[in-house]
N, C-alpha and C positions, 0 to 999 in steps of 0.2 A: 381017650379022645386026645387028639393032638391039639395043643393050645399054641397061640402065638403071643410072643411077649409084646407088651404094650407100655407106653410112656404115661404113667399116672402115679399119683401119690397114694391111691387106694388099691388099684389093681396091678398085679405083676404080669398075669397072662390070661387069655380069653380063648375058649374053644367053642365051636358051634356044630351041632348035628342037625342039619336042615330037615332030614327025613323024620327024625324023632322030636323035632322042635325042642331040643335040649341045649342049654347053654352051660358051660362049665367055666368057673372063675377060680383063679388062684390070687389071693390077696397078698399084699405086700407083707403081711405078718405070717404067711405060709399057709393059712386056712384055705381049704378047698370046698367049693360048693357046686352042686348041680342044680339048675333052675329048669323047671318043666313048663311046657306050653308057651315057650318064647317064640313069638312069630318072627319069621325071617327079617321083616321089616324093622323089628325092634333091635335085632342083632346089628343090622346095618346102621341104624341110628346111633347105637352105642359106639360102634367102631369109628363112626364119622363125627362124633360129637367133639366139641371143643373141650369139654371136661368129662372124661370117661367116669371119673369117680362121682361126679354130680348126677350124670345120667343113670348110672348103676344104682346109686342110692334112691333116686326119685322113681325110676321106672322098672328096673329089674328085680330089685329086692321084694317087690310086692307079689311076686310069683311063688307058687309052691316050690319048696326046695328041700334039698337033703345035704347035710354037711358030710363030707367024705373023710375028713380026718379031725 
């Protein structure tokens, strides 16, 4: 999945697959995660949030996920 670099103290890059409702995150520490059943509106809110790290910790991390590395 193609990710786009973001400005955050927590996240380095974020990718989203709308068809599969899957969000992929790369953290600044290098860890990669896939989050499942992430609604498109949640992805939009994440990318438009004032603090990506805060939104990620509060709203995205509650989803089922898999660590990729």
